[in-house]
C-alpha positions as CSV (number, residue, x, y, z in Angstrom):
1,M,12.4,21.0,7.1
2,Q,14.6,18.6,9.0
3,R,12.6,16.2,11.3
4,S,13.8,15.8,14.9
5,E,14.8,12.3,15.7
6,N,12.5,12.3,18.7
7,Q,9.4,13.1,16.7
8,P,7.1,10.5,15.3
9,A,7.8,9.8,11.6
10,G,5.1,11.4,9.5
11,I,3.4,9.2,6.9
12,E,2.0,10.7,3.7
13,I,-0.6,8.6,1.9
14,S,-1.6,9.5,-1.6
15,L,-4.8,8.0,-3.2
16,W,-5.4,8.1,-6.9
17,Q,-8.5,6.9,-8.7
18,Y,-6.9,6.9,-12.1
19,S,-8.7,6.6,-15.4
20,G,-7.6,8.0,-18.8
21,S,-7.1,6.9,-22.3
22,E,-4.2,5.3,-24.1
23,R,-2.9,8.8,-24.7
24,D,-2.7,9.3,-20.9
25,W,-1.1,6.0,-20.3
26,S,1.5,6.8,-23.0
27,R,2.2,10.1,-21.2
28,W,2.6,8.3,-17.8
29,L,5.0,5.8,-19.4
30,Q,7.5,8.7,-20.1
31,S,8.1,8.9,-16.3
32,L,8.9,5.2,-16.0
33,S,12.3,3.6,-16.4
34,Q,13.0,1.5,-19.5
35,D,12.8,-1.7,-17.5
36,E,9.3,-0.6,-16.3
37,R,8.2,0.2,-19.8
38,D,9.4,-3.2,-21.0
39,R,7.5,-4.9,-18.1
40,A,4.4,-2.9,-18.9
41,A,4.4,-4.3,-22.4
42,T,4.3,-7.8,-21.1
43,Y,0.9,-7.5,-19.5
44,R,-1.7,-9.3,-21.6
45,F,-4.8,-7.5,-20.3
46,E,-5.1,-3.7,-20.8
47,R,-6.6,-3.3,-17.2
48,D,-3.5,-4.9,-15.6
49,R,-1.1,-2.9,-17.8
50,A,-2.8,0.4,-16.9
51,S,-2.8,-0.5,-13.2
52,F,1.0,-1.1,-13.3
53,I,1.7,2.0,-15.3
54,A,-0.4,4.2,-13.0
55,G,1.2,2.7,-9.9
56,R,4.8,3.3,-11.0
57,Y,3.9,6.8,-12.4
58,L,2.4,7.9,-9.0
59,L,5.3,6.4,-7.0
60,R,7.9,8.1,-9.2
61,R,6.0,11.4,-9.1
62,L,6.0,11.4,-5.3
63,L,9.5,10.1,-4.7
64,S,10.9,12.7,-7.2
65,D,10.0,15.4,-4.7
66,Y,12.1,13.7,-2.0
67,V,15.2,13.2,-4.0
68,A,14.9,16.3,-6.2
69,T,15.2,14.7,-9.6
70,A,12.9,13.9,-12.5
71,P,10.5,11.0,-12.0
72,S,12.1,9.0,-14.7
73,K,15.5,9.5,-13.1
74,V,14.5,8.1,-9.6
75,A,16.7,5.1,-9.1
76,L,14.7,2.1,-7.7
77,S,16.1,-1.3,-6.9
78,P,14.5,-4.4,-5.4
79,D,16.0,-6.0,-2.3
80,Q,16.5,-9.7,-1.8
81,Y,12.7,-10.2,-1.5
82,G,11.8,-8.0,-4.4
83,K,10.6,-5.0,-2.2
84,L,11.5,-1.8,-4.0
85,R,14.0,0.6,-2.3
86,L,15.6,3.9,-3.4
87,A,19.0,2.9,-4.7
88,G,21.8,3.9,-2.3
89,R,19.4,5.4,0.3
90,D,17.7,4.2,3.4
91,T,15.0,6.9,3.4
92,P,12.3,7.6,2.7
93,Q,10.5,4.3,3.2
94,F,7.6,3.8,0.8
95,S,5.0,1.2,-0.2
96,L,2.7,1.0,-3.3
97,A,-0.6,-0.9,-3.8
98,N,-3.2,-0.9,-6.5
99,A,-6.5,-2.6,-7.1
100,D,-9.4,-2.1,-9.4
101,G,-8.8,1.5,-10.5
102,L,-7.2,2.8,-7.3
103,V,-3.5,3.4,-6.7
104,T,-2.2,4.3,-3.2
105,V,1.3,5.1,-2.1
106,A,2.6,5.6,1.5
107,V,5.8,7.5,2.0
108,A,7.6,8.1,5.4
109,S,11.1,9.3,6.5
110,G,11.5,7.7,9.9
111,C,9.8,4.3,10.0
112,D,11.6,1.0,10.3
113,H,9.0,-0.7,8.1
114,L,6.1,0.6,6.1
115,G,3.4,-1.2,4.1
116,I,0.1,-0.4,2.4
117,D,-2.5,-2.5,0.7
118,C,-5.9,-1.9,-0.9
119,E,-8.7,-4.2,-2.0
120,P,-12.2,-3.6,-3.3
121,V,-14.7,-3.8,-0.4
122,D,-17.1,-5.9,-2.4
123,I,-14.5,-8.6,-3.3
124,E,-15.8,-12.1,-2.5
125,I,-13.5,-14.2,-0.3
126,E,-14.4,-17.9,-0.2
127,E,-14.4,-19.8,3.1
128,A,-11.4,-21.8,2.0
129,A,-9.4,-18.6,1.5
130,V,-10.5,-17.3,4.9
131,A,-9.3,-20.5,6.5
132,S,-5.9,-20.1,4.7
133,Y,-5.2,-16.6,6.1
134,C,-7.2,-16.2,9.3
135,S,-6.3,-17.5,12.7
136,V,-8.7,-19.8,14.6
137,D,-9.8,-16.9,16.8
138,E,-10.3,-14.6,13.8
139,R,-12.5,-17.2,12.1
140,L,-14.6,-17.6,15.3
141,R,-15.1,-13.8,15.5
142,L,-16.1,-13.6,11.8
143,A,-18.6,-16.5,12.3
144,E,-20.4,-14.4,15.0
145,L,-21.0,-11.5,12.7
146,P,-24.0,-10.9,10.4
147,D,-23.4,-11.8,6.8
148,H,-23.0,-8.3,5.5
149,E,-20.6,-7.4,8.4
150,R,-18.7,-10.7,8.0
151,A,-17.8,-10.0,4.4
152,R,-16.4,-6.5,5.1
153,A,-14.5,-7.7,8.1
154,A,-12.9,-10.5,6.1
155,V,-11.7,-8.0,3.5
156,A,-10.4,-5.8,6.3
157,L,-8.4,-8.7,7.8
158,W,-7.0,-9.7,4.5
159,T,-5.9,-6.1,3.7
160,L,-4.4,-5.5,7.2
161,K,-2.4,-8.7,6.9
162,E,-1.2,-7.9,3.4
163,S,0.0,-4.4,4.5
164,H,1.9,-6.0,7.4
165,L,3.6,-8.6,5.2
166,K,4.4,-5.9,2.6
167,A,6.0,-3.8,5.4
168,L,8.2,-6.8,6.3
169,G,9.0,-7.3,2.7
170,V,8.3,-11.0,2.8
171,G,4.9,-11.2,1.1
172,L,3.1,-14.6,1.4
173,R,6.4,-16.3,2.2
174,E,5.1,-15.8,5.8
175,D,2.0,-17.6,6.9
176,P,-0.7,-14.8,7.3
177,R,-2.4,-16.9,10.0
178,N,0.6,-16.1,12.2
179,I,-0.4,-12.4,12.1
180,A,-3.7,-12.1,14.0
181,F,-5.7,-8.9,14.7
182,S,-8.3,-7.9,17.2
183,W,-10.0,-4.5,17.6
184,K,-9.6,-2.1,20.5
185,D,-11.8,1.0,20.4
186,G,-12.3,0.5,16.7
187,I,-8.6,0.3,16.0
188,P,-7.0,-2.9,14.7
189,V,-4.3,-4.3,17.1
190,M,-2.0,-7.1,16.3
191,V,-2.4,-9.9,18.8
192,G,0.8,-10.4,20.8
193,G,2.6,-8.0,18.5
194,D,5.5,-5.7,19.1
195,R,4.3,-2.3,20.4
196,R,6.4,-0.5,17.8
197,W,3.8,-1.7,15.1
198,H,0.8,0.4,14.3
199,H,-2.0,-0.6,11.9
200,R,-4.8,1.5,10.6
201,L,-7.7,1.2,8.1
202,I,-7.7,4.4,5.9
203,D,-10.7,6.1,4.5
204,S,-10.1,5.9,0.8
205,G,-13.1,7.9,-0.3
206,S,-14.0,5.1,-2.7
207,Q,-15.2,1.5,-2.7
208,H,-11.8,0.2,-1.5
209,M,-10.4,-1.0,1.8
210,V,-7.0,0.5,2.4
211,A,-4.8,-0.7,5.3
212,L,-1.5,0.7,6.6
213,A,1.2,-1.0,8.6
214,A,4.1,1.0,10.1
215,C,6.8,0.1,12.6
216,S,8.2,3.1,14.5
217,E,10.4,3.4,17.6
218,V,8.9,6.7,18.6
219,G,5.2,6.0,18.8
220,L,2.3,6.4,16.4
221,P,3.4,8.3,13.3
222,G,1.3,11.3,12.2
223,I,-0.7,10.3,9.1
224,S,-1.9,12.6,6.4
225,T,-4.0,11.5,3.5
226,H,-4.7,13.3,0.2
227,L,-6.2,12.6,-3.2
228,F,-3.6,12.8,-6.0
229,Q,-4.3,15.1,-8.9
230,D,-2.4,14.5,-12.1
231,D,-1.3,18.1,-12.8
232,S,1.0,17.0,-15.6
233,R,-1.9,16.7,-18.0
234,P,-1.3,19.0,-20.9
235,S,-3.8,21.7,-21.6
236,E,-6.2,21.1,-24.5
């Protein structure tokens, strides 16, 4: 269905708590490009290799529905900053993140920028790291929180900033302290930011913090979230 230019751009978020054996990973590899297979082979640790393979497998499965081609035939190319794009196409926009057994992909057809990030909620962030990515006001607000709330809030801030930087496509080339957040009615709001930007923390259904950043000219995009099921698994 063709989307009206005056409607908010819908965003589809897919979450996948992947597992599987080497047999599964080998099957997922068949949906990757040769360059991606070569890159997967360079990972020293099995956990990192599986995470990369699962991420690219999910991304290609989802994008193949948009461009009506086989997952392995989806043409991806990095821009000047390394952010992946569909070769020769401006839409859909998409973003991929993976961490500790979870892969998440956001796809949209009408956003100017789109980014997603995920982190384990129990990750320990040292004070020095907090100082390196939080603004002065953010650090003051964190210091006022009880210990258990402070740890979770620090992860939330980190994930929100990562999703925003990924949406811009600049990564940590931009100082994350320049992107500050406050909360309004439980919703993260970028301090002094462009009103076209929207940020949300997404319920992942797992022990992960998931953050979305989207820039849209036509208001808050509609967001749908679902758990990915690998229906390509062969029957036993």
